[in-house]
C-alpha positions, -999 to 999 in steps of 0.1 A, spaced: 220 219 97 212 176 81 196 171 57 179 131 49 190 107 19 182 76 8 143 80 1 132 61 -31 105 41 -44 87 9 -53 59 8 -80 39 -24 -89 21 -16 -117 -5 7 -133 -17 -15 -155 -54 -17 -141 -79 -40 -153 -98 -46 -125 -107 -35 -86 -127 -33 -52 -135 -9 -25 -96 -24 -12 -65 -42 -14 -42 -60 11 -6 -71 3 29 -75 21 57 -58 20 90 -73 37 121 -55 41 152 -66 24 171 -37 42 167 -16 75 140 12 60 108 37 67 71 35 49 62 72 47 37 73 18 16 51 -5 6 65 -41 -27 41 -57 -49 40 -90 -89 48 -81 -112 53 -105 -129 81 -110 -152 92 -81 -140 110 -51 -141 92 -17 -122 85 12 -99 62 23 -87 44 49 -51 29 64 -47 -4 86 -13 -23 91 -3 -53 109 28 -73 118 28 -100 99 10 -110 70 -26 -103 65 -30 -140 49 -52 -150 73 -70 -115 90 -87 -108 61 -117 -107 79 -112 -94 114 -105 -63 113 -96 -64 156 -64 -78 138 -51 -42 126 -40 -13 131 -56 22 123 -28 50 107 -56 76 92 -78 86 65 -81 114 41 -102 117 7 -86 117 -25 -99 131 -56 -98 111 -88 -104 125 -126 -78 99 -140 -74 63 -135 -43 44 -140 -21 70 -126 -8 74 -94 -29 99 -69 -11 105 -28 -30 91 -9 -21 125 23 -16 95 51 12 100 67 24 55 71 55 64 96 63 27 98 104 21 108 112 -25 91 137 -43 100 157 -65 81 140 -88 76 106 -77 87 69 -85 71 45 -59 77 10 -64 55 -13 -30 44 -46 -31 36 -57 3 18 -99 12 11 -122 34 3 -150 34 18 -181 24 8 -193 7 -15 -176 6 -52 -212 24 -58 -209 54 -42 -168 49 -35 -149 40 -55 -128 14 -69 -88 13 -57 -74 -2 -89 -54 -32 -92 -46 -62 -116 -51 -93 -119 -23 -115 -104 -6 -145 -105 1 -165 -67 -10 -151 -39 18 -141 -17 43 -142 -39 71 -116 -52 61 -88 -77 88 -63 -78 116 -61 -51 141 -32 -52 177 -38 -35 161 -19 -2 115 -29 -7 97 -62 -14 59 -61 -24 44 -92 -24 16 -104 -46 -24 -99 -22 -63 -99 -26 -88 -74 -38 -114 -70 -9 -150 -57 -4 -157 -30 20 -149 -34 56 -127 -68 53 -159 -82 34 -153 -113 3 -115 -117 -8 -106 -121 -47 -73 -131 -54 -44 -133 -58 -45 -94 -65 -17 -67 -74 -25 -35 -53 -16 -11 -85 10 15 -71 39 31 -52 50 23 -22 75 56 -9 102 53 12 139 61 28 159 33 39 174 32 75 203 47 93 190 74 73 224 93 62 229 136 67 251 157 54 269 190 63 258 213 54 267 254 57 
């Protein structure tokens, strides 16, 4: 049998301070990898969360839903803010070195009935906020559900779970 090795995660921030129905941000692969899952911080309201993606940057596509591919939706139960909550939607997107993917993570509904995704005010949109040896995360935007008014720059409060490719294997007996 074989087992996967080479999985890690990139934490952006859990400082909080602000939030909106949704967030858009870009990631750039510094190594070949597969995006697995997201963890996020939310305001204290249970609601459905949707995840979309597109190849390339979100910049210029934030108001056009036809440019985005829906990945999935899941209900997320929240009992505290500024702590990681798994969004149980498998992402399963592979990236080669230099590839850019944009993500739109949004709660379904208004902030009054669906709550917010937490973020921190940023310093410069479309600039690297944090990176490791495999993945770079860029400052993005907050926006009103669905594909509505935007707020910039914003740093999504979350964690990106990924596995580098090719995934190493270990023989076990």
